[in-house]
PQR file of N, CA, C, O and H, with PARSE charges and radii, in Angstrom:
ATOM      1  N   MET A   1      63.880 139.835  59.247 -0.4000 1.5000
ATOM      2  CA  MET A   1      63.188 138.859  58.438 -0.0000 2.0000
ATOM      3  C   MET A   1      63.540 139.106  56.978  0.5500 1.7000
ATOM      4  O   MET A   1      63.610 140.249  56.527 -0.5500 1.4000
ATOM      5  N   LYS A   2      63.757 138.024  56.252 -0.4000 1.5000
ATOM      6  CA  LYS A   2      64.057 138.118  54.827 -0.0000 2.0000
ATOM      7  C   LYS A   2      62.819 137.695  54.048  0.5500 1.7000
ATOM      8  O   LYS A   2      62.251 136.630  54.285 -0.5500 1.4000
ATOM      9  H   LYS A   2      63.700 137.095  56.619  0.4000 1.0000
ATOM     10  N   ILE A   3      62.414 138.551  53.115 -0.4000 1.5000
ATOM     11  CA  ILE A   3      61.207 138.319  52.333 -0.0000 2.0000
ATOM     12  C   ILE A   3      61.591 138.185  50.861  0.5500 1.7000
ATOM     13  O   ILE A   3      62.380 138.971  50.338 -0.5500 1.4000
ATOM     14  H   ILE A   3      62.876 139.417  52.923  0.4000 1.0000
ATOM     15  N   LEU A   4      61.026 137.188  50.212 -0.4000 1.5000
ATOM     16  CA  LEU A   4      61.177 137.009  48.766 -0.0000 2.0000
ATOM     17  C   LEU A   4      59.798 137.151  48.150  0.5500 1.7000
ATOM     18  O   LEU A   4      58.892 136.378  48.459 -0.5500 1.4000
ATOM     19  H   LEU A   4      60.385 136.550  50.637  0.4000 1.0000
ATOM     20  N   ALA A   5      59.638 138.141  47.278 -0.4000 1.5000
ATOM     21  CA  ALA A   5      58.375 138.352  46.576 -0.0000 2.0000
ATOM     22  C   ALA A   5      58.571 137.980  45.117  0.5500 1.7000
ATOM     23  O   ALA A   5      59.524 138.421  44.474 -0.5500 1.4000
ATOM     24  H   ALA A   5      60.374 138.769  47.028  0.4000 1.0000
ATOM     25  N   LEU A   6      57.658 137.159  44.598 -0.4000 1.5000
ATOM     26  CA  LEU A   6      57.738 136.698  43.214 -0.0000 2.0000
ATOM     27  C   LEU A   6      56.482 137.117  42.461  0.5500 1.7000
ATOM     28  O   LEU A   6      55.365 136.871  42.916 -0.5500 1.4000
ATOM     29  H   LEU A   6      56.884 136.801  45.120  0.4000 1.0000
ATOM     30  N   ASP A   7      56.668 137.742  41.324 -0.4000 1.5000
ATOM     31  CA  ASP A   7      55.558 138.065  40.428 -0.0000 2.0000
ATOM     32  C   ASP A   7      55.723 137.158  39.220  0.5500 1.7000
ATOM     33  O   ASP A   7      56.517 137.445  38.324 -0.5500 1.4000
ATOM     34  H   ASP A   7      57.576 137.942  40.955  0.4000 1.0000
ATOM     35  N   LEU A   8      54.972 136.063  39.199 -0.4000 1.5000
ATOM     36  CA  LEU A   8      55.105 135.072  38.139 -0.0000 2.0000
ATOM     37  C   LEU A   8      54.441 135.544  36.857  0.5500 1.7000
ATOM     38  O   LEU A   8      53.287 135.972  36.858 -0.5500 1.4000
ATOM     39  H   LEU A   8      54.328 135.830  39.927  0.4000 1.0000
ATOM     40  N   GLY A   9      55.182 135.459  35.775 -0.4000 1.5000
ATOM     41  CA  GLY A   9      54.647 135.764  34.460 -0.0000 2.0000
ATOM     42  C   GLY A   9      54.798 134.543  33.570  0.5500 1.7000
ATOM     43  O   GLY A   9      55.412 133.554  33.970 -0.5500 1.4000
ATOM     44  H   GLY A   9      56.120 135.111  35.774  0.4000 1.0000
ATOM     45  N   LYS A  10      54.252 134.602  32.386 -0.4000 1.5000
ATOM     46  CA  LYS A  10      54.302 133.451  31.491 -0.0000 2.0000
ATOM     47  C   LYS A  10      55.737 133.117  31.075  0.5500 1.7000
ATOM     48  O   LYS A  10      56.099 131.944  30.993 -0.5500 1.4000
ATOM     49  H   LYS A  10      53.753 135.405  32.061  0.4000 1.0000
ATOM     50  N   PHE A  11      56.550 134.132  30.814 -0.4000 1.5000
ATOM     51  CA  PHE A  11      57.918 133.906  30.364 -0.0000 2.0000
ATOM     52  C   PHE A  11      58.966 134.361  31.372  0.5500 1.7000
ATOM     53  O   PHE A  11      60.030 133.751  31.472 -0.5500 1.4000
ATOM     54  H   PHE A  11      56.256 135.086  30.881  0.4000 1.0000
ATOM     55  N   ASN A  12      58.680 135.421  32.116 -0.4000 1.5000
ATOM     56  CA  ASN A  12      59.631 135.971  33.079 -0.0000 2.0000
ATOM     57  C   ASN A  12      58.973 136.155  34.437  0.5500 1.7000
ATOM     58  O   ASN A  12      57.764 136.360  34.540 -0.5500 1.4000
ATOM     59  H   ASN A  12      57.816 135.916  32.034  0.4000 1.0000
ATOM     60  N   THR A  13      59.792 136.078  35.467 -0.4000 1.5000
ATOM     61  CA  THR A  13      59.342 136.290  36.831 -0.0000 2.0000
ATOM     62  C   THR A  13      60.196 137.383  37.452  0.5500 1.7000
ATOM     63  O   THR A  13      61.422 137.340  37.357 -0.5500 1.4000
ATOM     64  H   THR A  13      60.774 135.912  35.383  0.4000 1.0000
ATOM     65  N   MET A  14      59.565 138.356  38.083 -0.4000 1.5000
ATOM     66  CA  MET A  14      60.296 139.396  38.780 -0.0000 2.0000
ATOM     67  C   MET A  14      60.428 138.978  40.237  0.5500 1.7000
ATOM     68  O   MET A  14      59.432 138.705  40.906 -0.5500 1.4000
ATOM     69  H   MET A  14      58.569 138.391  38.160  0.4000 1.0000
ATOM     70  N   CYS A  15      61.666 138.930  40.723 -0.4000 1.5000
ATOM     71  CA  CYS A  15      61.943 138.543  42.104 -0.0000 2.0000
ATOM     72  C   CYS A  15      62.445 139.758  42.861  0.5500 1.7000
ATOM     73  O   CYS A  15      63.271 140.516  42.353 -0.5500 1.4000
ATOM     74  H   CYS A  15      62.476 139.151  40.179  0.4000 1.0000
ATOM     75  N   ARG A  16      61.948 139.943  44.077 -0.4000 1.5000
ATOM     76  CA  ARG A  16      62.438 141.024  44.918 -0.0000 2.0000
ATOM     77  C   ARG A  16      62.798 140.446  46.273  0.5500 1.7000
ATOM     78  O   ARG A  16      61.973 139.812  46.930 -0.5500 1.4000
ATOM     79  H   ARG A  16      61.277 139.327  44.489  0.4000 1.0000
ATOM     80  N   TYR A  17      64.023 140.669  46.681 -0.4000 1.5000
ATOM     81  CA  TYR A  17      64.495 140.261  47.995 -0.0000 2.0000
ATOM     82  C   TYR A  17      64.509 141.489  48.882  0.5500 1.7000
ATOM     83  O   TYR A  17      64.983 142.550  48.477 -0.5500 1.4000
ATOM     84  H   TYR A  17      64.693 141.185  46.147  0.4000 1.0000
ATOM     85  N   PHE A  18      63.990 141.346  50.093 -0.4000 1.5000
ATOM     86  CA  PHE A  18      63.928 142.471  51.022 -0.0000 2.0000
ATOM     87  C   PHE A  18      64.287 141.988  52.415  0.5500 1.7000
ATOM     88  O   PHE A  18      63.711 141.020  52.910 -0.5500 1.4000
ATOM     89  H   PHE A  18      63.605 140.483  50.422  0.4000 1.0000
ATOM     90  N   ASP A  19      65.236 142.660  53.046 -0.4000 1.5000
ATOM     91  CA  ASP A  19      65.639 142.361  54.413 -0.0000 2.0000
ATOM     92  C   ASP A  19      65.050 143.437  55.312  0.5500 1.7000
ATOM     93  O   ASP A  19      65.407 144.609  55.188 -0.5500 1.4000
ATOM     94  H   ASP A  19      65.704 143.447  52.643  0.4000 1.0000
ATOM     95  N   THR A  20      64.154 143.055  56.212 -0.4000 1.5000
ATOM     96  CA  THR A  20      63.457 144.039  57.041 -0.0000 2.0000
ATOM     97  C   THR A  20      64.373 144.668  58.091  0.5500 1.7000
ATOM     98  O   THR A  20      64.078 145.753  58.591 -0.5500 1.4000
ATOM     99  H   THR A  20      63.865 142.103  56.312  0.4000 1.0000
ATOM    100  N   ILE A  21      65.465 144.012  58.427 -0.4000 1.5000
ATOM    101  CA  ILE A  21      66.381 144.561  59.429 -0.0000 2.0000
ATOM    102  C   ILE A  21      67.277 145.631  58.813  0.5500 1.7000
ATOM    103  O   ILE A  21      67.385 146.732  59.353 -0.5500 1.4000
ATOM    104  H   ILE A  21      65.705 143.130  58.021  0.4000 1.0000
ATOM    105  N   THR A  22      67.919 145.320  57.690 -0.4000 1.5000
ATOM    106  CA  THR A  22      68.820 146.277  57.040 -0.0000 2.0000
ATOM    107  C   THR A  22      68.085 147.201  56.070  0.5500 1.7000
ATOM    108  O   THR A  22      68.627 148.220  55.642 -0.5500 1.4000
ATOM    109  H   THR A  22      67.831 144.425  57.251  0.4000 1.0000
ATOM    110  N   ARG A  23      66.836 146.834  55.724 -0.4000 1.5000
ATOM    111  CA  ARG A  23      66.011 147.570  54.774 -0.0000 2.0000
ATOM    112  C   ARG A  23      66.640 147.652  53.378  0.5500 1.7000
ATOM    113  O   ARG A  23      66.366 148.580  52.617 -0.5500 1.4000
ATOM    114  H   ARG A  23      66.396 146.006  56.071  0.4000 1.0000
ATOM    115  N   LYS A  24      67.476 146.680  53.060 -0.4000 1.5000
ATOM    116  CA  LYS A  24      68.070 146.605  51.724 -0.0000 2.0000
ATOM    117  C   LYS A  24      67.217 145.697  50.855  0.5500 1.7000
ATOM    118  O   LYS A  24      66.620 144.733  51.334 -0.5500 1.4000
ATOM    119  H   LYS A  24      67.699 145.926  53.678  0.4000 1.0000
ATOM    120  N   HIS A  25      67.171 146.023  49.559 -0.4000 1.5000
ATOM    121  CA  HIS A  25      66.386 145.210  48.641 -0.0000 2.0000
ATOM    122  C   HIS A  25      67.154 145.005  47.348  0.5500 1.7000
ATOM    123  O   HIS A  25      68.092 145.738  47.034 -0.5500 1.4000
ATOM    124  H   HIS A  25      67.656 146.806  49.169  0.4000 1.0000
ATOM    125  N   GLU A  26      66.734 143.999  46.611 -0.4000 1.5000
ATOM    126  CA  GLU A  26      67.368 143.652  45.349 -0.0000 2.0000
ATOM    127  C   GLU A  26      66.300 143.100  44.415  0.5500 1.7000
ATOM    128  O   GLU A  26      65.451 142.310  44.829 -0.5500 1.4000
ATOM    129  H   GLU A  26      65.971 143.404  46.866  0.4000 1.0000
ATOM    130  N   PHE A  27      66.347 143.517  43.160 -0.4000 1.5000
ATOM    131  CA  PHE A  27      65.423 143.017  42.149 -0.0000 2.0000
ATOM    132  C   PHE A  27      66.176 142.121  41.184  0.5500 1.7000
ATOM    133  O   PHE A  27      67.298 142.433  40.785 -0.5500 1.4000
ATOM    134  H   PHE A  27      67.037 144.158  42.824  0.4000 1.0000
ATOM    135  N   ILE A  28      65.559 141.009  40.810 -0.4000 1.5000
ATOM    136  CA  ILE A  28      66.145 140.101  39.826 -0.0000 2.0000
ATOM    137  C   ILE A  28      65.045 139.674  38.861  0.5500 1.7000
ATOM    138  O   ILE A  28      63.953 139.286  39.277 -0.5500 1.4000
ATOM    139  H   ILE A  28      64.648 140.756  41.135  0.4000 1.0000
ATOM    140  N   ASN A  29      65.346 139.750  37.571 -0.4000 1.5000
ATOM    141  CA  ASN A  29      64.433 139.270  36.544 -0.0000 2.0000
ATOM    142  C   ASN A  29      64.845 137.839  36.213  0.5500 1.7000
ATOM    143  O   ASN A  29      65.974 137.604  35.780 -0.5500 1.4000
ATOM    144  H   ASN A  29      66.233 140.065  37.233  0.4000 1.0000
ATOM    145  N   ALA A  30      63.945 136.889  36.413 -0.4000 1.5000
ATOM    146  CA  ALA A  30      64.265 135.469  36.237 -0.0000 2.0000
ATOM    147  C   ALA A  30      63.369 134.849  35.170  0.5500 1.7000
ATOM    148  O   ALA A  30      62.259 135.321  34.922 -0.5500 1.4000
ATOM    149  H   ALA A  30      63.029 137.080  36.765  0.4000 1.0000
ATOM    150  N   THR A  31      63.860 133.802  34.553 -0.4000 1.5000
ATOM    151  CA  THR A  31      63.072 133.038  33.604 -0.0000 2.0000
ATOM    152  C   THR A  31      62.063 132.184  34.362  0.5500 1.7000
ATOM    153  O   THR A  31      62.401 131.595  35.388 -0.5500 1.4000
ATOM    154  H   THR A  31      64.762 133.418  34.754  0.4000 1.0000
ATOM    155  N   THR A  32      60.842 132.112  33.874 -0.4000 1.5000
ATOM    156  CA  THR A  32      59.814 131.308  34.531 -0.0000 2.0000
ATOM    157  C   THR A  32      59.960 129.852  34.106  0.5500 1.7000
ATOM    158  O   THR A  32      59.252 129.368  33.223 -0.5500 1.4000
ATOM    159  H   THR A  32      60.567 132.590  33.041  0.4000 1.0000
ATOM    160  N   GLU A  33      60.884 129.178  34.749 -0.4000 1.5000
ATOM    161  CA  GLU A  33      61.108 127.749  34.549 -0.0000 2.0000
ATOM    162  C   GLU A  33      61.264 127.115  35.916  0.5500 1.7000
ATOM    163  O   GLU A  33      61.892 127.695  36.803 -0.5500 1.4000
ATOM    164  H   GLU A  33      61.459 129.571  35.466  0.4000 1.0000
ATOM    165  N   ARG A  34      60.707 125.947  36.094 -0.4000 1.5000
ATOM    166  CA  ARG A  34      60.721 125.289  37.400 -0.0000 2.0000
ATOM    167  C   ARG A  34      62.144 125.123  37.937  0.5500 1.7000
ATOM    168  O   ARG A  34      62.404 125.440  39.098 -0.5500 1.4000
ATOM    169  H   ARG A  34      60.197 125.476  35.374  0.4000 1.0000
ATOM    170  N   SER A  35      63.055 124.634  37.116 -0.4000 1.5000
ATOM    171  CA  SER A  35      64.420 124.378  37.588 -0.0000 2.0000
ATOM    172  C   SER A  35      65.130 125.673  37.971  0.5500 1.7000
ATOM    173  O   SER A  35      65.863 125.713  38.960 -0.5500 1.4000
ATOM    174  H   SER A  35      62.843 124.376  36.174  0.4000 1.0000
ATOM    175  N   TYR A  36      64.916 126.729  37.193 -0.4000 1.5000
ATOM    176  CA  TYR A  36      65.566 128.008  37.495 -0.0000 2.0000
ATOM    177  C   TYR A  36      65.010 128.616  38.777  0.5500 1.7000
ATOM    178  O   TYR A  36      65.770 129.121  39.604 -0.5500 1.4000
ATOM    179  H   TYR A  36      64.321 126.697  36.390  0.4000 1.0000
ATOM    180  N   LEU A  37      63.695 128.572  38.947 -0.4000 1.5000
ATOM    181  CA  LEU A  37      63.090 129.120  40.159 -0.0000 2.0000
ATOM    182  C   LEU A  37      63.474 128.294  41.382  0.5500 1.7000
ATOM    183  O   LEU A  37      63.601 128.850  42.473 -0.5500 1.4000
ATOM    184  H   LEU A  37      63.078 128.162  38.276  0.4000 1.0000
ATOM    185  N   ALA A  38      63.661 126.989  41.235 -0.4000 1.5000
ATOM    186  CA  ALA A  38      64.128 126.162  42.352 -0.0000 2.0000
ATOM    187  C   ALA A  38      65.527 126.594  42.777  0.5500 1.7000
ATOM    188  O   ALA A  38      65.833 126.632  43.969 -0.5500 1.4000
ATOM    189  H   ALA A  38      63.558 126.537  40.349  0.4000 1.0000
ATOM    190  N   THR A  39      66.365 126.917  41.814 -0.4000 1.5000
ATOM    191  CA  THR A  39      67.704 127.401  42.113 -0.0000 2.0000
ATOM    192  C   THR A  39      67.648 128.739  42.845  0.5500 1.7000
ATOM    193  O   THR A  39      68.400 128.963  43.793 -0.5500 1.4000
ATOM    194  H   THR A  39      66.116 126.886  40.846  0.4000 1.0000
ATOM    195  N   VAL A  40      66.765 129.618  42.409 -0.4000 1.5000
ATOM    196  CA  VAL A  40      66.606 130.921  43.067 -0.0000 2.0000
ATOM    197  C   VAL A  40      66.183 130.740  44.521  0.5500 1.7000
ATOM    198  O   VAL A  40      66.711 131.413  45.406 -0.5500 1.4000
ATOM    199  H   VAL A  40      66.154 129.436  41.639  0.4000 1.0000
ATOM    200  N   LEU A  41      65.234 129.838  44.777 -0.4000 1.5000
ATOM    201  CA  LEU A  41      64.754 129.599  46.135 -0.0000 2.0000
ATOM    202  C   LEU A  41      65.834 128.989  47.026  0.5500 1.7000
ATOM    203  O   LEU A  41      65.909 129.312  48.211 -0.5500 1.4000
ATOM    204  H   LEU A  41      64.805 129.291  44.059  0.4000 1.0000
ATOM    205  N   LYS A  42      66.666 128.118  46.472 -0.4000 1.5000
ATOM    206  CA  LYS A  42      67.743 127.503  47.253 -0.0000 2.0000
ATOM    207  C   LYS A  42      68.882 128.482  47.526  0.5500 1.7000
ATOM    208  O   LYS A  42      69.489 128.461  48.597 -0.5500 1.4000
ATOM    209  H   LYS A  42      66.605 127.856  45.509  0.4000 1.0000
ATOM    210  N   LYS A  43      69.164 129.337  46.547 -0.4000 1.5000
ATOM    211  CA  LYS A  43      70.291 130.267  46.651 -0.0000 2.0000
ATOM    212  C   LYS A  43      70.013 131.407  47.631  0.5500 1.7000
ATOM    213  O   LYS A  43      70.937 131.927  48.257 -0.5500 1.4000
ATOM    214  H   LYS A  43      68.671 129.354  45.677  0.4000 1.0000
ATOM    215  N   HIS A  44      68.759 131.793  47.764 -0.4000 1.5000
ATOM    216  CA  HIS A  44      68.375 132.913  48.624 -0.0000 2.0000
ATOM    217  C   HIS A  44      67.335 132.446  49.643  0.5500 1.7000
ATOM    218  O   HIS A  44      66.140 132.663  49.440 -0.5500 1.4000
ATOM    219  H   HIS A  44      68.008 131.371  47.255  0.4000 1.0000
ATOM    220  N   PRO A  45      67.765 131.812  50.729 -0.5600 1.5000
ATOM    221  CA  PRO A  45      66.789 131.368  51.726  0.2800 2.0000
ATOM    222  C   PRO A  45      66.031 132.554  52.324  0.5500 1.7000
ATOM    223  O   PRO A  45      66.619 133.596  52.611 -0.5500 1.4000
ATOM    224  N   SER A  46      64.735 132.385  52.506 -0.4000 1.5000
ATOM    225  CA  SER A  46      63.878 133.467  52.986 -0.0000 2.0000
ATOM    226  C   SER A  46      62.990 132.966  54.119  0.5500 1.7000
ATOM    227  O   SER A  46      62.705 131.773  54.225 -0.5500 1.4000
ATOM    228  H   SER A  46      64.257 131.538  52.273  0.4000 1.0000
ATOM    229  N   ASP A  47      62.561 133.898  54.958 -0.4000 1.5000
ATOM    230  CA  ASP A  47      61.637 133.585  56.038 -0.0000 2.0000
ATOM    231  C   ASP A  47      60.192 133.588  55.544  0.5500 1.7000
ATOM    232  O   ASP A  47      59.334 132.893  56.088 -0.5500 1.4000
ATOM    233  H   ASP A  47      62.793 134.867  54.872  0.4000 1.0000
ATOM    234  N   LEU A  48      59.941 134.381  54.506 -0.4000 1.5000
ATOM    235  CA  LEU A  48      58.598 134.511  53.961 -0.0000 2.0000
ATOM    236  C   LEU A  48      58.683 134.617  52.449  0.5500 1.7000
ATOM    237  O   LEU A  48      59.496 135.378  51.925 -0.5500 1.4000
ATOM    238  H   LEU A  48      60.638 134.945  54.064  0.4000 1.0000
ATOM    239  N   VAL A  49      57.852 133.862  51.745 -0.4000 1.5000
ATOM    240  CA  VAL A  49      57.787 133.921  50.281 -0.0000 2.0000
ATOM    241  C   VAL A  49      56.373 134.348  49.900  0.5500 1.7000
ATOM    242  O   VAL A  49      55.393 133.747  50.340 -0.5500 1.4000
ATOM    243  H   VAL A  49      57.191 133.244  52.171  0.4000 1.0000
ATOM    244  N   VAL A  50      56.279 135.391  49.081 -0.4000 1.5000
ATOM    245  CA  VAL A  50      54.991 135.918  48.628 -0.0000 2.0000
ATOM    246  C   VAL A  50      54.966 135.785  47.107  0.5500 1.7000
ATOM    247  O   VAL A  50      55.917 136.171  46.427 -0.5500 1.4000
ATOM    248  H   VAL A  50      57.075 135.879  48.724  0.4000 1.0000
ATOM    249  N   MET A  51      53.863 135.230  46.577 -0.4000 1.5000
ATOM    250  CA  MET A  51      53.771 135.027  45.126 -0.0000 2.0000
ATOM    251  C   MET A  51      52.494 135.657  44.580  0.5500 1.7000
ATOM    252  O   MET A  51      51.436 135.632  45.209 -0.5500 1.4000
ATOM    253  H   MET A  51      53.091 134.917  47.129  0.4000 1.0000
ATOM    254  N   GLU A  52      52.638 136.215  43.397 -0.4000 1.5000
ATOM    255  CA  GLU A  52      51.473 136.696  42.655 -0.0000 2.0000
ATOM    256  C   GLU A  52      51.522 136.028  41.300  0.5500 1.7000
ATOM    257  O   GLU A  52      52.565 136.010  40.646 -0.5500 1.4000
ATOM    258  H   GLU A  52      53.497 136.235  42.887  0.4000 1.0000
ATOM    259  N   ALA A  53      50.401 135.481  40.876 -0.4000 1.5000
ATOM    260  CA  ALA A  53      50.334 134.813  39.578 -0.0000 2.0000
ATOM    261  C   ALA A  53      49.007 135.151  38.919  0.5500 1.7000
ATOM    262  O   ALA A  53      47.964 135.187  39.573 -0.5500 1.4000
ATOM    263  H   ALA A  53      49.553 135.495  41.407  0.4000 1.0000
ATOM    264  N   CYS A  54      49.058 135.394  37.637 -0.4000 1.5000
ATOM    265  CA  CYS A  54      47.823 135.623  36.895 -0.0000 2.0000
ATOM    266  C   CYS A  54      47.537 134.372  36.062  0.5500 1.7000
ATOM    267  O   CYS A  54      48.394 133.497  35.946 -0.5500 1.4000
ATOM    268  H   CYS A  54      49.905 135.364  37.105  0.4000 1.0000
ATOM    269  N   GLY A  55      46.360 134.285  35.494 -0.4000 1.5000
ATOM    270  CA  GLY A  55      45.941 133.124  34.739 -0.0000 2.0000
ATOM    271  C   GLY A  55      46.889 132.704  33.628  0.5500 1.7000
ATOM    272  O   GLY A  55      47.205 131.518  33.531 -0.5500 1.4000
ATOM    273  H   GLY A  55      45.663 134.996  35.588  0.4000 1.0000
ATOM    274  N   PRO A  56      47.366 133.632  32.771 -0.5600 1.5000
ATOM    275  CA  PRO A  56      48.236 133.239  31.662  0.2800 2.0000
ATOM    276  C   PRO A  56      49.625 132.777  32.067  0.5500 1.7000
ATOM    277  O   PRO A  56      50.377 132.322  31.205 -0.5500 1.4000
ATOM    278  N   SER A  57      50.006 132.871  33.348 -0.4000 1.5000
ATOM    279  CA  SER A  57      51.355 132.489  33.750 -0.0000 2.0000
ATOM    280  C   SER A  57      51.565 130.982  33.681  0.5500 1.7000
ATOM    281  O   SER A  57      52.705 130.522  33.742 -0.5500 1.4000
ATOM    282  H   SER A  57      49.395 133.241  34.049  0.4000 1.0000
ATOM    283  N   GLY A  58      50.507 130.213  33.557 -0.4000 1.5000
ATOM    284  CA  GLY A  58      50.641 128.771  33.410 -0.0000 2.0000
ATOM    285  C   GLY A  58      50.567 128.096  34.735  0.5500 1.7000
ATOM    286  O   GLY A  58      50.661 126.871  34.811 -0.5500 1.4000
ATOM    287  H   GLY A  58      49.581 130.587  33.507  0.4000 1.0000
TER
END
């Protein structure tokens, strides 16, 4: 299973990709913009997406 975890911030979002079969992971720091995050979601298809957002993230 491929998991994408997103920690949404006001200006930046931390993305972590994790493959449960190979146990490999990758961290990416992304800009918190709708178009950029849409590209991230399309480029890295995942079985599960987990998001954390705080109030100031917009």
